[in-house]
N, C-alpha and C positions, 0 to 999 in steps of 0.2 A: 425414412426419418430415423435419426439415432434413437436407440431405445435407452432412455434413462429411467432409473427406478423412480416410481412415483412417490411423492411425499407421503409419509405415514402419519398416523395421528399424533405421534410425539412431536411433530414439527408444527402442524397447524390443525385447528378445528375450524370448519367453516360453518357459520351460523348466520343466516339471513344476510349473506354476502360480506360478513365482517370476520376478520381473522382474530381469534382470541389469543391473548398472551400466554406463552408457555416458556419454560426454561429448558435448555438441553445441555448435555455434556458432550464435548468432542475432544478427545485426547487431552483431558484435564482442563480444558478451557470452557468457561461458562459464557453463554451468550443468551440474550433475551430476544425472542421472536415475537414481534407485535406488529400487525398490519403489514400489508404488502407495499413495497418490498421489505421483507423482514429485517434485512441487515442494515437498514437505514433509520432505525429508531431504537433508543434504549427503552423508553416507554415506562419503566418503573420509577416510582418516586419514594426513596432514592433508588438509583440503579443497583441491581444486585452486584455484590463484589466480583470484580473481574468480568463483568458483562462487556461484550465486544460489539462494536458496530463496524461493519466492513463495507466500505465503498470500493469502487474499482481499484483505487490507488491507496487510499488512506484507511487505516484501521484504528479506531478509537477504543481504548480499554479503560474502564472505570477503576477507581482505586481498589486494591486488593493486596494481600501478601504477595510479595514478588516471587514469581516462579523460578525454579532452578534452571540452569542452562544458559547458553550464550545466544542472544538474539541474532538472527540472520538479516535483520533490517535496521536501518537507521531509526533511532527512537528519540522522541522528544518527551520529556517528563516535566510535570509542573503540579503545583497545588493551586487551589482556587480560593480567592478571597470571597467574602460574603456576597459581593455583587457579581460574582462569576468571573472576575478578571484573573487571568493566570499570573502567578508569580513564582519565582524560583525556577524559571524555565531553563532547562539544560538539554543539550544534545549528546547522544551516545552512539558511537559507531558500531556497526555490525561486528559480531565476534568478540566483543569486549564485555566482560561481566560487570554489572553495576547493580546496586541495590538502593533505589531512591526512597524506599519506605512505603508503608501501606496507605498513605494519604495522597499519593501522587496519581494523577491521570497520565496516561501514556498514549502517544500518537506514533504509530508505526508507519514508516515510509520506506518502500523498497528503494535502495540506493540507485538502482537502474533508472527509476523514474526521475529522481533528483538530478542525475547526471544528464539525462536527455533534456530536461527542462533548462539546465544551464547551457547545454550544447546548442540548443535552438537560439539562444541569445549570445552565443560565442563567448561564454564566461567560464568554461571549465578550467581554463588556465589560471584563474584567480581563486578557485575554490580551495579553501584550507580545511581539510577534513581530519587531520591527525590530531587536532587539539580543539575540538568543538567547544566543549565547556558551556559556560553561561551564555544565554541568548536573551538576556533582559537588560534593562537599564534605560537611559535616556536616548539611546541611538534610535533615530526615526525608523530605520528598517526593522529593528527588533520590536518597536512599539506597534508597527503595522502587522507584524507577524502575530503578536499577542492578540490583537483585535480579531484577526482572522481565525485564530484558534478558539477564541471565545464564541465567535459566530458559529463555528463548526460544532461546538458543544451544544449550543442552542438548537441547531438543526437536528442533532442526534436525539434530543428530547421531543422535538415537534414532528419528526419524520418527514421533513420537506425534501424529498429525494432529489428533485430537479435542481434545487438550489445547492444541495450538497455536491452534485456532479459539476456544477459550474464553479463552485468554490475550490474544488480539489486542485486544478491546475493553477489557479490564482495563488493558493497557499504555497504550492511548490516554488513559484517565482518569488514569493516573499521570503521563503526560507533561503533560497539562493542569495537574495539581496542581504539577508541578515548574516549569513555565513561569510560573505565577502566583507561586510562592514565591520564585523566584530574584530578588534585587535587580537592578534595571536602571535605566539612566539614560534609557531611552526611555519614551514614554507609550503606553498602549493606543490602538489605532486607534478613532476615534470618528466619522470623517467619514461623510457620507451614502452614498457609494459602498460603504463597508465594511458598512453596515447593509443595503444592497440585496443585497450578496453573501450575507450570512447569511440574509436572508429568502428568497432564491432557492434556496439550498441546502436550506433547510427544506422548501420546496415540492417540490423534486426528490425528497427523501427520502420525503415523504408520498405522492406520486403517481408513484412510480418505475415502476409497471407501465403507466401511462397513456401515450398518444401525445402527448407534450409537444413543443411547438415553441418557438422563441425568442419568438414573439408571445404564446404562453400564459404563459411565464415573465415577460414584460414586463408583461402585464396583472396578474399576481399581485402584482408589486412596485410597480406604479403608475408605472413610468418607461419611457422609450422604449427600444426594442431597442438603439439605438446607445449610450445611457447605460449600459445593463446590460453591454454588451460592454466598454465602457471600464473599468467598475468591476472586472470579472473580470480583464481584462488587467493592470490596475494591481495588484490584490491577490493574484491567484492565478497570474498569468502564463499564463492560458488563456482560451479562449472559453467561454461558458456551456454550450454543447452538448458541449464536450469534457469538462467537469466532470460533466455528466449521464451521459455514456458511461462515465466512470471509475467512478461509483457503480453503474451497472448491471452492468458487468463484474465488479466486486467482489461484488455480490449473486449473480450467476450462479455465480461460483467457489465461493462459500459453499454454495450449494444443491448443487453437484456434489460437494463434498467432505464434506458432512455425513454423519454415520453414520445407521444405521437406515434407515427407508423414505425414499428420495429420489424427487423427482418425475422423470418422464421428461424427455427433452431438450426436447420441444415445450412441455411445461408449465413447465419451468424458464425457458425463453426468454420465455414469455408473462408469467410473474411478474416478469420483469426489464424488460419493455418492449423487448426486443431482437428484431430480425427474424431468422428462421432462414435466413440466406444466407451466402455466402462472405465478405462484408464483416465480419460478426460474428466468424466464425472467425479472420479475419486480425487484427482488432483484439485479440481475445483472445490470440492467439499473440504479438503484439507486446508485450502487457502481461505475460503470464505464461510465455512461452517454451514453450508447448504448446497444442495445439488443445483445444476443449471435450470432444471425444470421447475424447481421451487422459486428461484429468482424470477423466472419468466412469469410465474403465476401472479 
């Protein structure tokens, strides 16, 4: 069995079978750990500034002074009305600096996951991502998206993990609908590099458990490794193997959080194509603020 470092006392204290709340710092980001699975509950009233809730796909961040740097994920930001309804909902592309203010909630969404959600419905050709902007108003698709975000916020407080897991793919589909429905002056991306990115993500999703190399992905799309890397850098601000790792880590987290009979750690890693070593544990912790063994606990 892979040897992951066991959770220390700064992550959890176990008392009569209940996990006690604690805060931790990880690379400047604060998250609140309360009850298992720790990443699916804010728990504090009100949440600590910058507290994060990490599902397999979506990461929810409470209002806090905006951190420096350019995000590598698609971000939705909004403020809450007294009844919890989101307003001033905006989308921001990866790699673009933005400063929504200290009162905004943030939902981080890996662009790979959004594109795969659109591709499964054959809608990537209609996505307009270069001018996201406002996602609120009387548009029915945006209204449904706002309601789903409000539900996600409620789940973050209650810690209803299984409902969160069910809501994640639904919210992705609603975001795709909203992006297509909102009027924009920009055009959908249609260049060859964009198509190569979509084809490669589709191959990654199909053969996630296999030992895939950049050369394998290059052969699948029929372009050189360098051209593939340039396409990913342009459209996703990442390298192809970074995107592959993002998808694998999300799948691993989903397996570890799911209810009922879950696979053992060795089998879960095998299904995700991940090695059972310290590198996987480190990447997982950087992404989700806890080790795989903690999630499984």
